[in-house]
MARBA-3410 file (N, C-alpha, C, O; in Angstrom, 1 decimal):
232
0.9,-1.2,0.0,0.0,0.1,-0.1,0.9,1.2,0.0,0.4,2.3,0.1 ~ 2.2,1.1,0.1,3.2,2.2,0.1,2.7,3.2,-1.2,2.7,4.5,-1.1 ~ 2.2,2.6,-2.4,1.8,3.5,-3.6,0.9,4.5,-3.2,0.7,5.5,-4.0 ~ 0.2,4.4,-2.1,-0.8,5.2,-1.8,-0.2,6.5,-0.8,-1.0,7.5,-0.5 ~ 0.8,6.4,-0.5,1.4,7.4,0.4,1.8,8.6,-0.4,1.8,8.6,-1.7
1.9,9.8,0.2,2.6,10.9,-0.5,1.6,11.5,-1.4,1.8,11.9,-2.5 ~ 0.2,11.7,-0.8,-0.8,12.5,-1.4,-0.6,13.9,-1.5,-0.4,14.5,-0.5 ~ -0.7,14.6,-2.7,-0.8,16.1,-2.9,-2.0,16.6,-2.3,-3.1,15.9,-2.2 ~ -1.8,17.9,-1.7,-2.8,18.4,-1.2,-3.6,19.3,-2.2,-3.1,19.5,-3.2 ~ -4.9,19.8,-2.0,-5.5,20.4,-3.0,-6.9,20.0,-3.0,-7.7,20.3,-2.1
-7.2,19.2,-4.0,-8.6,18.6,-4.1,-8.4,17.3,-3.4,-8.3,16.3,-4.1 ~ -8.3,17.2,-2.1,-7.8,16.0,-1.5,-8.8,14.5,-1.8,-8.4,13.3,-2.0 ~ -10.1,14.9,-1.7,-10.9,13.8,-1.9,-10.9,13.3,-3.3,-10.9,12.1,-3.5 ~ -10.7,14.1,-4.3,-10.6,13.5,-5.6,-9.3,12.8,-5.8,-9.2,11.7,-6.5 ~ -8.1,13.5,-5.2,-7.0,12.7,-5.2,-7.1,11.1,-4.6,-6.7,10.0,-5.2
-7.8,11.2,-3.5,-7.9,9.9,-2.8,-8.9,8.9,-3.7,-8.7,7.7,-3.8 ~ -10.0,9.4,-4.3,-10.8,8.6,-5.3,-10.0,8.3,-6.4,-10.2,7.2,-6.8 ~ -9.0,9.0,-7.0,-8.2,8.4,-8.0,-7.2,7.2,-7.6,-7.1,6.2,-8.2 ~ -6.4,7.6,-6.3,-5.8,6.4,-5.8,-6.3,5.2,-5.5,-5.7,4.1,-5.8 ~ -7.5,5.3,-4.9,-8.2,4.1,-4.7,-8.8,3.3,-5.9,-8.9,2.0,-5.9
-9.1,4.2,-6.9,-9.7,3.6,-8.0,-8.5,3.0,-8.9,-8.8,2.1,-9.7 ~ -7.2,3.3,-8.7,-6.3,2.8,-9.3,-5.9,1.4,-8.9,-5.5,0.5,-9.7 ~ -6.1,1.1,-7.4,-5.9,0.0,-7.0,-7.2,-0.9,-7.5,-6.9,-2.1,-7.5 ~ -8.1,-0.8,-7.9,-9.2,-1.6,-8.6,-8.9,-1.9,-9.9,-8.9,-3.1,-10.2 ~ -8.7,-0.9,-10.7,-8.4,-1.0,-12.0,-7.2,-1.7,-12.5,-7.2,-2.4,-13.6
-6.3,-1.6,-11.7,-5.1,-2.5,-11.8,-5.1,-3.8,-11.4,-4.2,-4.5,-11.8 ~ -6.0,-4.1,-10.8,-6.3,-5.4,-9.9,-5.5,-5.7,-8.7,-5.3,-6.8,-8.2 ~ -5.0,-4.5,-8.3,-4.4,-4.8,-7.0,-5.4,-5.1,-5.8,-5.1,-5.8,-4.8 ~ -6.6,-4.6,-6.0,-7.7,-5.0,-5.3,-8.7,-5.8,-6.3,-9.6,-5.2,-6.8 ~ -8.7,-6.9,-6.5,-9.6,-7.7,-7.1,-11.0,-7.8,-6.8,-11.5,-7.6,-5.7
-11.9,-7.9,-8.1,-13.3,-7.8,-7.8,-13.8,-8.9,-6.8,-13.5,-10.1,-6.9 ~ -14.5,-8.5,-5.9,-15.0,-9.6,-4.9,-14.3,-9.6,-3.6,-14.6,-10.3,-2.7 ~ -13.1,-8.8,-3.5,-12.2,-8.9,-2.3,-12.6,-7.7,-1.7,-13.2,-6.8,-2.3 ~ -12.2,-7.8,-0.2,-12.5,-6.8,0.7,-11.2,-5.8,0.7,-10.0,-6.2,0.8 ~ -11.5,-4.4,0.6,-10.4,-3.4,0.7,-9.7,-3.5,2.1,-10.2,-4.0,3.1
-8.6,-2.9,2.1,-8.1,-2.8,3.8,-9.1,-1.9,4.6,-9.8,-1.1,4.1 ~ -9.0,-2.2,5.8,-10.0,-1.5,6.7,-9.6,0.0,6.9,-8.5,0.5,6.6 ~ -10.7,0.5,7.3,-10.6,2.2,7.3,-9.3,2.6,8.0,-8.6,3.5,7.5 ~ -8.9,2.0,9.1,-7.8,2.4,10.0,-6.6,2.5,9.1,-5.8,3.5,9.1 ~ -6.4,1.4,8.5,-5.2,0.9,7.7,-5.0,2.2,6.5,-3.9,2.8,6.2
-6.3,2.4,5.9,-6.0,3.3,4.8,-5.8,4.9,5.3,-5.0,5.7,4.8 ~ -6.5,5.2,6.4,-6.1,6.5,7.0,-4.6,6.7,7.3,-4.0,7.8,7.0 ~ -4.1,5.5,8.0,-2.6,5.8,8.2,-1.8,5.7,7.0,-0.9,6.5,6.9 ~ -2.1,5.0,6.0,-1.3,4.8,4.7,-1.2,6.2,3.7,-0.2,6.6,3.1 ~ -2.7,6.9,4.0,-2.9,8.0,3.0,-2.6,9.1,3.9,-2.3,10.1,3.3
-2.7,9.2,5.1,-2.4,10.3,6.0,-3.4,11.3,5.8,-3.2,12.5,5.5 ~ -4.5,10.8,6.1,-5.7,11.7,5.9,-6.9,11.5,6.8,-7.1,10.5,7.4 ~ -7.5,12.4,6.8,-9.0,12.3,8.0,-9.9,11.2,7.7,-10.1,10.9,6.5 ~ -10.5,10.7,8.6,-11.7,9.6,8.4,-12.7,10.3,7.4,-13.2,9.6,6.6 ~ -13.1,11.5,7.5,-14.1,12.1,6.8,-13.6,12.0,5.3,-14.3,11.3,4.5
-12.6,12.5,5.0,-12.0,12.3,3.6,-12.1,11.0,2.9,-12.6,10.8,1.8 ~ -11.7,10.1,3.8,-11.7,8.7,3.3,-13.0,8.3,3.1,-13.3,7.7,2.0 ~ -14.1,8.5,4.1,-15.3,8.1,3.7,-16.1,8.8,2.6,-16.8,8.2,1.7 ~ -15.9,10.0,2.6,-16.4,10.8,1.3,-15.8,10.2,0.1,-16.4,10.3,-1.0 ~ -14.6,9.7,-0.1,-14.0,9.1,-1.5,-14.7,7.7,-1.4,-15.3,7.3,-2.5
-14.7,6.9,-0.5,-15.5,5.6,-0.6,-16.8,5.7,-1.0,-17.2,5.0,-1.8 ~ -17.6,6.7,-0.3,-19.0,7.0,-0.6,-19.1,7.2,-2.3,-19.9,6.6,-3.0 ~ -18.3,8.1,-2.7,-18.3,8.3,-4.2,-17.9,7.3,-4.9,-18.5,7.4,-6.0 ~ -17.1,6.3,-4.7,-16.8,5.0,-5.5,-17.9,4.2,-5.3,-18.1,3.5,-6.3 ~ -18.7,4.0,-4.1,-19.7,3.2,-4.0,-20.7,3.6,-4.9,-21.1,2.8,-5.7
-21.2,5.1,-5.0,-22.2,5.7,-6.2,-21.8,5.2,-7.5,-22.6,4.7,-8.3 ~ -20.6,5.3,-7.7,-20.2,4.7,-9.2,-20.2,3.4,-9.4,-19.9,3.0,-10.5 ~ -20.5,2.5,-8.3,-20.5,1.1,-8.6,-19.4,0.3,-8.5,-19.5,-0.9,-8.7 ~ -18.2,1.0,-8.0,-17.0,0.3,-7.9,-16.8,-0.5,-6.7,-16.1,-1.5,-6.7 ~ -17.4,0.1,-5.5,-17.3,-0.4,-4.3,-18.6,-0.8,-3.8,-19.6,-0.3,-4.3
-18.8,-1.7,-2.7,-20.0,-2.0,-2.1,-19.7,-2.0,-0.5,-18.8,-2.7,0.0 ~ -20.4,-1.2,0.1,-20.1,-1.2,1.6,-21.1,-2.0,2.3,-22.3,-1.7,2.3 ~ -20.7,-3.2,3.1,-21.5,-4.1,3.7,-21.5,-3.6,5.3,-20.4,-3.6,5.8 ~ -22.4,-3.3,5.7,-22.4,-2.6,7.0,-21.9,-3.8,8.0,-22.4,-4.9,7.7 ~ -21.0,-3.7,9.0,-20.7,-4.7,10.0,-19.5,-5.8,9.4,-18.9,-6.6,10.1
-19.4,-5.6,7.9,-18.6,-6.7,7.4,-17.3,-6.0,6.8,-16.2,-6.4,7.1 ~ -17.4,-4.9,5.9,-16.3,-4.1,5.3,-16.7,-3.4,4.1,-17.9,-3.3,4.0 ~ -15.9,-3.0,3.3,-16.2,-2.5,2.0,-15.5,-3.4,0.9,-14.3,-3.9,1.1 ~ -16.2,-3.6,-0.1,-15.7,-4.9,-1.1,-15.7,-4.2,-2.6,-16.6,-3.4,-2.9 ~ -14.7,-4.8,-3.4,-14.7,-4.2,-4.8,-15.8,-5.0,-5.5,-15.8,-6.2,-5.4
-16.7,-4.2,-6.0,-17.8,-4.8,-6.8,-17.6,-4.9,-8.2,-17.8,-6.0,-8.8 ~ -17.1,-3.8,-9.0,-16.8,-3.9,-10.3,-15.3,-3.1,-10.6,-14.8,-2.4,-9.7 ~ -14.7,-3.2,-11.8,-13.5,-2.7,-12.1,-13.6,-1.4,-12.5,-12.6,-0.7,-12.3 ~ -14.7,-0.9,-13.1,-14.6,0.6,-13.8,-16.2,0.8,-13.6,-17.0,0.0,-13.4 ~ -16.3,2.0,-13.8,-17.6,2.8,-14.1,-18.2,2.2,-15.1,-19.5,2.0,-15.0
-17.6,1.8,-16.2,-18.4,1.0,-17.4,-18.9,-0.2,-17.1,-19.9,-0.5,-17.6 ~ -18.1,-1.0,-16.2,-18.2,-2.3,-15.7,-19.6,-2.2,-14.9,-20.5,-3.1,-15.0 ~ -19.6,-1.2,-14.1,-20.8,-1.1,-13.1,-22.1,-0.8,-14.1,-23.1,-1.5,-13.9 ~ -22.2,-0.1,-14.9,-23.0,0.4,-15.8,-23.6,-0.8,-16.5,-24.8,-1.1,-16.7 ~ -22.4,-1.5,-17.0,-23.1,-2.6,-17.8,-23.7,-3.8,-16.9,-24.6,-4.6,-17.3
-23.4,-3.9,-15.9,-23.8,-4.9,-14.8,-25.3,-4.4,-14.5,-26.2,-5.3,-14.4 ~ -25.5,-3.0,-14.3,-26.8,-2.6,-14.0,-27.7,-3.0,-15.1,-28.8,-3.5,-14.9 ~ -27.2,-2.7,-16.3,-28.1,-3.2,-17.6,-28.5,-4.5,-17.6,-29.6,-4.8,-17.8 ~ -27.3,-5.4,-17.4,-27.7,-6.9,-17.3,-28.6,-7.3,-16.6,-29.4,-8.2,-17.0 ~ -28.7,-6.6,-15.2,-29.5,-6.9,-14.2,-31.0,-6.7,-14.6,-31.9,-7.2,-14.0
-31.2,-5.8,-15.6,-32.6,-5.5,-16.1,-32.8,-6.0,-17.4,-33.9,-5.7,-18.0 ~ -32.1,-6.8,-17.9,-32.1,-7.6,-19.3,-32.8,-9.1,-19.1,-32.7,-9.7,-18.1 ~ -33.4,-9.5,-20.2,-33.9,-10.9,-20.1,-32.8,-11.8,-20.7,-31.8,-11.4,-21.4 ~ -33.0,-13.2,-20.4,-32.0,-14.1,-20.9,-31.9,-14.0,-22.5,-30.8,-14.0,-23.0 ~ -32.9,-13.8,-23.1,-32.8,-13.6,-24.5,-31.9,-12.5,-24.9,-31.2,-12.6,-25.9
-31.9,-11.3,-24.2,-31.1,-10.1,-24.5,-29.6,-10.6,-24.2,-28.7,-10.4,-25.0 ~ -29.3,-11.3,-23.1,-27.9,-11.7,-22.8,-27.5,-12.7,-23.9,-26.4,-12.6,-24.3 ~ -28.4,-13.6,-24.4,-27.9,-14.4,-25.5,-27.6,-13.7,-26.8,-26.7,-14.0,-27.5 ~ -28.5,-12.7,-26.9,-28.2,-11.9,-28.3,-26.8,-11.1,-28.2,-26.0,-11.0,-29.2 ~ -26.6,-10.6,-27.1,-25.4,-9.8,-26.9,-24.1,-10.9,-27.1,-23.1,-10.7,-27.7
-24.3,-12.0,-26.5,-23.2,-13.0,-26.4,-23.1,-13.3,-28.2,-21.9,-13.2,-28.7 ~ -24.0,-13.5,-28.9,-23.8,-13.9,-30.3,-23.1,-12.6,-30.9,-22.1,-12.8,-31.7 ~ -23.4,-11.3,-30.6,-22.6,-10.3,-31.2,-21.2,-10.3,-31.0,-20.4,-10.0,-31.9 ~ -20.8,-10.7,-29.7,-19.5,-10.8,-29.3,-18.8,-12.1,-29.7,-17.6,-11.9,-30.1 ~ -19.3,-13.3,-29.6,-18.7,-14.5,-29.6,-18.5,-14.7,-31.1,-17.5,-15.3,-31.5
-19.4,-14.4,-32.0,-19.2,-14.6,-33.3,-17.9,-14.0,-33.8,-17.1,-14.7,-34.4 ~ -17.8,-12.6,-33.6,-16.8,-12.2,-34.0,-15.2,-12.5,-33.2,-14.0,-12.5,-33.7 ~ -15.6,-12.8,-32.0,-14.6,-13.4,-31.2,-14.0,-14.6,-31.7,-12.8,-14.6,-31.8 ~ -14.7,-15.5,-32.1,-14.4,-16.7,-32.8,-13.7,-16.6,-34.1,-12.8,-17.5,-34.3 ~ -14.0,-15.7,-34.8,-13.4,-15.4,-36.3,-11.9,-15.0,-35.8,-10.9,-15.5,-36.4
-11.9,-14.1,-34.8,-10.4,-13.1,-34.7,-9.6,-14.3,-33.9,-8.4,-14.4,-34.1 ~ -10.3,-15.2,-33.1,-9.4,-16.2,-32.5,-8.9,-17.2,-33.2,-7.8,-17.6,-32.8 ~ -9.7,-17.6,-34.5,-8.9,-18.2,-35.4,-7.8,-17.8,-36.1,-7.0,-18.5,-36.6 ~ -7.8,-16.5,-36.2,-6.6,-15.8,-36.7,-5.4,-15.6,-35.7,-4.2,-15.6,-36.1 ~ -5.7,-15.3,-34.6,-4.6,-14.9,-33.6,-4.4,-16.0,-32.7,-3.5,-15.8,-31.9
-5.1,-17.2,-32.5,-4.9,-18.0,-31.4,-3.4,-18.5,-31.1,-2.6,-18.5,-32.1 ~ -3.1,-18.9,-30.1,-1.6,-19.4,-29.7,-2.0,-20.9,-29.1,-3.1,-21.4,-28.9 ~ -0.9,-21.4,-29.0,-1.0,-22.9,-28.5,-1.5,-22.7,-26.9,-2.2,-23.5,-26.4 ~ -1.2,-21.9,-26.3,-1.6,-21.6,-24.8,-3.3,-21.3,-24.9,-4.0,-21.8,-24.1 ~ -3.6,-20.7,-25.8,-5.1,-20.2,-25.9,-5.9,-21.5,-26.3,-7.1,-21.5,-26.1
-5.2,-22.7,-26.9,-5.9,-23.8,-27.4,-6.0,-24.7,-26.1,-6.9,-25.5,-25.7 ~ -4.9,-24.5,-25.5,-4.9,-25.4,-24.2,-5.9,-25.0,-23.2,-6.4,-25.9,-22.5 ~ -6.2,-23.7,-23.0,-7.2,-23.3,-22.0,-8.6,-23.8,-22.5,-9.4,-24.4,-21.8 ~ -8.9,-23.6,-23.9,-10.0,-24.1,-24.5,-10.4,-25.6,-24.1,-11.5,-26.1,-23.8 ~ -9.2,-26.3,-24.3,-9.3,-27.6,-24.1,-9.6,-28.1,-22.7,-10.4,-29.0,-22.4
-9.0,-27.4,-21.8,-9.2,-27.8,-20.3,-10.7,-27.4,-19.8,-11.2,-27.9,-18.8 ~ -11.3,-26.5,-20.6,-12.6,-25.9,-20.1,-13.4,-26.8,-20.9,-14.5,-27.0,-20.4 ~ -13.3,-27.4,-21.9,-14.1,-28.5,-22.7,-13.9,-29.6,-21.7,-14.9,-30.2,-21.3 ~ -12.8,-29.9,-21.3,-12.6,-31.2,-20.5,-13.5,-31.1,-19.1,-14.1,-32.1,-18.6 ~ -13.4,-30.1,-18.5,-14.1,-29.9,-17.2,-15.8,-29.7,-17.6,-16.5,-29.9,-16.7
-16.2,-29.3,-18.7,-17.6,-29.2,-19.0,-18.2,-30.7,-19.4,-19.3,-31.1,-19.0 ~ -17.2,-31.4,-20.2,-17.6,-32.8,-20.3,-17.7,-33.8,-19.1,-18.4,-34.7,-19.1 ~ -16.6,-33.4,-18.1,-16.6,-34.2,-16.8,-18.0,-33.7,-15.9,-18.6,-34.6,-15.3 ~ -18.4,-32.6,-16.0,-19.5,-32.2,-15.3,-20.8,-32.8,-15.9,-21.7,-33.2,-15.2 ~ -20.9,-32.9,-17.2,-21.9,-33.8,-17.9,-22.0,-35.0,-17.6,-23.1,-35.5,-17.3
-20.8,-35.7,-17.6,-20.9,-37.2,-17.1,-21.2,-37.4,-15.8,-21.6,-38.5,-15.5 ~ -21.0,-36.5,-14.8,-21.3,-36.7,-13.3,-23.0,-36.4,-13.6,-23.7,-37.0,-12.8 ~ -23.6,-35.7,-14.4,-24.9,-35.6,-14.5,-25.6,-36.8,-15.0,-26.6,-37.3,-14.5 ~ -24.9,-37.3,-16.0,-25.7,-38.5,-16.4,-25.6,-39.6,-15.6,-26.4,-40.5,-15.6 ~ -24.3,-39.6,-14.9,-24.4,-41.0,-13.8,-25.3,-40.7,-12.8,-25.7,-41.6,-12.1
-25.6,-39.5,-12.5,-26.6,-39.4,-11.3,-28.0,-39.7,-11.9,-28.9,-40.3,-11.3 ~ -28.2,-39.3,-13.1,-29.5,-39.7,-13.5,-30.8,-38.7,-13.5,-31.9,-38.8,-14.0 ~ -30.4,-37.6,-12.8,-31.3,-36.7,-12.6,-30.5,-35.2,-12.3,-29.4,-35.0,-11.7 ~ -31.2,-34.2,-12.7,-30.6,-32.8,-12.5,-30.2,-32.4,-11.0,-31.0,-32.6,-10.1 ~ -29.0,-32.0,-10.7,-28.5,-31.6,-9.6,-27.9,-30.2,-9.6,-27.2,-30.0,-10.6
-28.0,-29.2,-8.9,-27.5,-27.7,-9.0,-26.0,-28.0,-9.0,-25.3,-27.4,-9.8 ~ -25.5,-28.8,-8.2,-24.2,-28.8,-8.0,-23.3,-29.3,-9.3,-22.3,-28.7,-9.5 ~ -23.8,-30.2,-10.0,-23.0,-30.5,-11.3,-23.6,-29.6,-12.7,-23.1,-29.3,-13.7 ~ -24.8,-29.3,-12.3,-25.5,-28.2,-13.3,-24.7,-26.8,-13.4,-24.5,-26.2,-14.4 ~ -24.1,-26.3,-12.0,-23.3,-25.3,-12.1,-22.0,-25.4,-12.6,-21.5,-24.6,-13.3
-21.5,-26.6,-12.1,-20.0,-26.7,-12.7,-20.0,-27.0,-14.3,-19.0,-26.9,-14.9 ~ -21.2,-27.3,-14.9,-21.3,-27.5,-16.2,-21.2,-26.2,-16.9,-20.4,-25.9,-17.7 ~ -22.2,-25.2,-16.3,-22.5,-23.8,-16.9,-21.1,-23.1,-16.7,-20.6,-22.4,-17.6 ~ -20.5,-23.3,-15.6,-19.1,-22.4,-15.4,-17.9,-22.9,-16.4,-17.1,-22.1,-16.9 ~ -18.0,-24.1,-16.7,-17.1,-24.7,-17.5,-17.5,-24.3,-19.0,-16.7,-24.3,-19.9
-18.6,-24.0,-19.2,-18.9,-23.6,-20.6,-18.7,-22.3,-20.8,-18.1,-21.9,-21.8 ~ -19.0,-21.6,-20.0,-18.8,-20.0,-19.8,-17.0,-19.8,-20.0,-16.5,-19.0,-20.8 ~ -16.5,-20.6,-19.1,-14.7,-20.6,-19.4,-14.4,-21.0,-20.6,-13.4,-20.4,-21.1 ~ -15.1,-21.9,-21.4,-14.7,-22.2,-22.8,-14.9,-21.1,-23.5,-14.0,-20.7,-24.1 ~ -16.1,-20.4,-23.5,-16.4,-19.3,-24.6,-15.3,-18.2,-24.1,-14.6,-17.7,-25.0
-15.0,-17.8,-22.8,-14.2,-17.0,-22.4,-12.8,-17.0,-23.0,-12.2,-16.0,-23.5 ~ -12.4,-18.3,-23.0,-11.1,-18.6,-23.6,-11.1,-18.5,-24.9,-10.0,-18.2,-25.4 ~ -12.2,-18.7,-25.8,-12.1,-18.5,-27.2,-12.1,-17.0,-27.7,-11.5,-16.7,-28.7 ~ -12.9,-16.2,-26.8,-12.8,-14.8,-27.0,-11.5,-14.3,-26.6,-11.0,-13.4,-27.3 ~ -10.9,-14.7,-25.6,-9.5,-14.3,-25.1,-8.5,-14.4,-26.1,-7.7,-13.5,-26.3
-8.7,-15.6,-26.9,-7.8,-15.9,-28.0,-7.7,-14.8,-29.0,-6.7,-14.7,-29.7 ~ -9.0,-14.0,-29.2,-9.0,-13.0,-30.1,-8.1,-11.8,-30.1,-8.0,-11.0,-31.0 ~ -7.6,-11.8,-28.9,-6.4,-10.7,-28.5,-6.9,-9.4,-28.7,-6.2,-8.4,-29.1 ~ -8.2,-9.2,-28.3,-9.0,-7.9,-28.3,-9.3,-7.5,-26.9,-10.4,-7.9,-26.5 ~ -8.6,-6.8,-26.0,-9.1,-6.5,-24.6,-10.3,-5.9,-24.4,-10.8,-5.9,-23.3
-10.9,-5.2,-25.4,-12.2,-4.6,-25.3,-13.1,-5.7,-25.3,-14.0,-5.8,-24.4 ~ -13.0,-6.5,-26.3,-14.0,-7.6,-26.5,-14.1,-8.4,-25.4,-15.1,-8.7,-25.0 ~ -12.9,-8.9,-24.9,-12.8,-9.8,-23.8,-13.6,-9.0,-22.5,-14.5,-9.6,-22.0 ~ -13.2,-7.9,-22.2,-13.7,-7.2,-21.0,-15.2,-7.0,-21.2,-15.9,-6.9,-20.1 ~ -15.9,-7.1,-22.3,-17.2,-6.8,-22.5,-17.9,-8.3,-22.2,-19.0,-8.4,-21.6
-17.2,-9.3,-22.6,-17.6,-10.8,-22.5,-17.4,-10.9,-21.1,-18.4,-11.2,-20.5 ~ -16.5,-10.6,-20.3,-16.2,-11.2,-19.0,-17.4,-10.6,-18.1,-17.8,-11.3,-17.1 ~ -18.0,-9.4,-18.5,-19.1,-8.9,-17.6,-20.4,-9.5,-17.8,-21.3,-9.1,-17.1 ~ -20.5,-10.5,-18.8,-21.6,-11.3,-19.2,-21.4,-12.5,-18.3,-22.3,-13.2,-18.2 ~ -20.2,-12.8,-17.7,-20.0,-14.2,-17.1,-21.1,-14.6,-16.3,-21.8,-15.5,-16.7
-21.4,-13.8,-15.0,-22.4,-14.2,-14.2,-23.8,-14.6,-14.8,-24.5,-15.6,-14.5 ~ -24.2,-13.5,-15.8,-25.6,-13.7,-16.5,-25.7,-14.9,-17.5,-26.8,-15.4,-17.8 ~ -24.6,-15.3,-17.9,-24.4,-16.2,-19.0,-24.4,-17.5,-18.0,-25.0,-18.4,-18.5 ~ -23.9,-17.7,-16.9,-23.8,-18.9,-16.0,-25.3,-19.1,-15.6,-25.8,-20.2,-15.7 ~ -25.9,-18.0,-15.2,-27.4,-18.1,-14.8,-28.2,-18.7,-15.9,-29.0,-19.6,-15.6
-28.1,-18.3,-17.1,-28.9,-18.8,-18.1,-28.7,-20.1,-18.5,-29.6,-20.9,-18.8 ~ -27.4,-20.4,-18.6,-26.9,-21.8,-18.7,-27.4,-22.9,-17.8,-27.8,-24.0,-18.2 ~ -27.3,-22.4,-16.4,-27.8,-23.2,-15.3,-29.2,-23.7,-15.6,-29.5,-24.9,-15.5 ~ -30.2,-22.7,-15.9,-31.4,-23.0,-16.2,-31.7,-23.9,-17.5,-32.8,-24.3,-17.7 ~ -30.6,-24.2,-18.2,-31.0,-25.0,-19.5,-30.0,-26.3,-19.3,-29.9,-27.1,-20.2
-29.3,-26.3,-18.1,-28.3,-27.4,-18.0,-28.9,-28.8,-18.1,-28.4,-29.7,-18.7 ~ -30.2,-28.9,-17.3,-30.6,-30.4,-17.3,-30.9,-31.0,-18.7,-30.8,-32.2,-18.8 ~ -31.2,-30.3,-19.9,-31.1,-30.7,-21.1,-29.9,-30.5,-22.0,-29.6,-31.4,-22.8 ~ -29.2,-29.0,-21.8,-28.2,-28.8,-22.8,-27.1,-29.7,-22.5,-26.5,-30.3,-23.4 ~ -26.9,-29.8,-21.2,-25.5,-30.5,-20.7,-25.4,-32.0,-21.4,-24.2,-32.4,-21.7
-26.2,-32.6,-21.5,-26.5,-34.0,-22.1,-26.8,-34.1,-23.5,-27.0,-35.2,-24.0 ~ -26.9,-32.9,-24.2,-27.2,-33.2,-25.7,-25.9,-33.4,-26.4,-25.0,-32.6,-26.3 ~ -25.9,-34.4,-27.0,-24.6,-34.9,-27.7,-24.2,-33.8,-28.9,-23.0,-33.6,-29.1 ~ -25.1,-33.2,-29.5,-25.0,-32.4,-30.7,-24.8,-30.9,-30.2,-24.4,-30.1,-31.1 ~ -24.9,-30.3,-28.9,-24.2,-29.2,-28.6,-23.0,-29.4,-28.1,-22.3,-28.4,-28.2
-22.6,-30.5,-27.6,-21.3,-31.0,-26.9,-20.4,-31.1,-28.5,-19.3,-30.5,-28.5 ~ -20.8,-31.6,-29.5,-20.2,-31.7,-30.8,-19.9,-30.4,-31.4,-18.8,-30.0,-31.9 ~ -20.9,-29.6,-31.1,-20.6,-28.2,-31.8,-19.5,-27.4,-31.1,-18.8,-26.6,-31.7 ~ -19.5,-27.5,-29.9,-18.3,-26.8,-29.1,-16.9,-27.3,-29.8,-16.1,-26.5,-30.2 ~ -16.9,-28.7,-29.8,-15.7,-29.4,-30.2,-15.4,-28.8,-31.6,-14.3,-28.4,-31.8
-16.4,-28.8,-32.7,-16.3,-28.3,-33.9,-15.7,-26.6,-33.8,-14.9,-26.2,-34.6 ~ -16.2,-26.1,-33.0,-15.8,-24.6,-33.1,-14.2,-24.5,-32.5,-13.4,-23.6,-32.9 ~ -13.9,-25.5,-31.6,-12.5,-25.4,-31.2,-11.5,-25.8,-32.1,-10.4,-25.3,-32.2 ~ -12.2,-27.2,-33.1,-11.3,-27.4,-34.3,-11.1,-26.4,-35.3,-10.1,-26.3,-36.0 ~ -12.3,-25.5,-35.5,-12.1,-24.6,-36.4,-11.1,-23.5,-36.1,-10.3,-23.0,-36.9
-11.0,-23.1,-34.8,-10.0,-22.1,-34.3,-8.5,-22.6,-34.3,-7.5,-21.9,-34.5 ~ -8.5,-23.9,-34.0,-7.2,-24.6,-34.2,-6.8,-24.8,-35.5,-5.5,-25.0,-35.7 ~ -7.6,-24.9,-36.5,-7.3,-25.0,-38.2,-7.1,-23.6,-38.6,-6.7,-23.3,-39.8 ~ -7.6,-22.6,-37.7,-7.3,-21.1,-38.3,-8.3,-20.8,-39.5,-8.1,-20.1,-40.4 ~ -9.5,-21.6,-39.3,-10.3,-21.2,-40.3,-11.5,-20.3,-39.8,-12.5,-20.7,-39.2
-11.3,-19.1,-40.2,-12.2,-17.8,-39.6,-13.6,-18.2,-39.9,-14.4,-18.4,-39.0 ~ -13.9,-18.3,-41.2,-15.3,-18.3,-41.4,-16.0,-19.6,-40.7,-17.1,-19.5,-40.2 ~ -15.4,-20.8,-40.8,-16.0,-21.8,-40.4,-15.9,-21.7,-38.6,-16.8,-22.2,-37.9 ~ -15.0,-21.0,-38.1,-15.3,-20.8,-36.6,-16.3,-19.9,-36.1,-16.9,-20.0,-35.1 ~ -16.5,-18.8,-37.1,-17.7,-17.8,-36.7,-19.0,-18.6,-37.2,-20.1,-18.2,-36.7
-19.0,-19.5,-38.1,-20.3,-20.2,-38.4,-20.6,-21.2,-37.1,-21.8,-21.2,-36.6 ~ -19.7,-21.8,-36.7,-19.9,-22.7,-35.5,-20.4,-21.8,-34.3,-21.4,-22.0,-33.7 ~ -19.6,-20.9,-34.0,-20.1,-20.0,-33.0,-21.5,-19.7,-33.1,-22.3,-19.9,-32.2 ~ -21.9,-19.2,-34.2,-23.2,-18.6,-34.6,-24.2,-20.0,-34.3,-25.2,-19.8,-33.6 ~ -24.0,-21.1,-34.9,-24.8,-22.4,-34.7,-25.1,-22.6,-33.1,-26.3,-22.7,-32.7
-24.0,-22.6,-32.4,-24.1,-22.9,-31.0,-25.1,-22.0,-30.3,-25.9,-22.5,-29.6 ~ -25.0,-20.5,-30.5,-25.8,-19.6,-29.9,-27.3,-19.6,-30.6,-28.3,-19.3,-30.0 ~ -27.3,-19.9,-31.8,-28.9,-20.0,-32.4,-29.3,-21.3,-31.7,-30.5,-21.3,-31.4 ~ -28.8,-22.2,-31.4,-29.3,-23.4,-30.7,-29.7,-23.0,-29.3,-30.8,-23.4,-28.8 ~ -28.9,-22.2,-28.5,-29.4,-21.8,-27.2,-30.2,-20.7,-27.2,-30.6,-20.2,-26.1
-30.6,-20.0,-28.3,-31.6,-19.0,-28.4,-33.1,-19.8,-28.6,-34.2,-19.4,-28.4 ~ -32.9,-20.9,-29.1,-34.4,-21.6,-29.3,-35.1,-21.8,-28.2,-36.2,-22.3,-28.3
END
């Protein structure tokens, strides 16, 4: 936290806001984690309690922080844009989420086929393996269970994130990452049928094969086919 020391005087609250925001946007304070306690920040920043609370309040209003009474303050999102996107997602339907996925993932698949590395392919393979293992557990159990359904949904999301990540477009990946929670929720609701559908499973394999073969049009077509099936 030494990087927070030595604040300039002047518009102190604005300066504190920028310093705290930098900890969030750089990942020093990851999303979902609790920030250091008030007493520690006051000592590090050499500021008053009121100044710190005003800065935290501003970042909470912006959607970056969440104050939990009796527990502490947690990082909610990485940026104001991220917060705005999440608020919009909260007001959207499953169909809206899937339609935005289609806009991002079809182009993501096309670019991934052009730019993917062996490391990208390994990440995709690992996610598909986790997805298949969760489906096997479901088939063995013989009925839907939230535990294996969630594992399958989260592995499916990781696969698509890995494909989009291989596109090497940080803005595209950032937007896709913001959909992760909503995507998992949508997929969990269809997991009982989709996880055990051999054609859906084969479609994901065909998508990865197209990316591996660096066939841009085939990759885009397979991504579109998967999402059209999900939208039905």
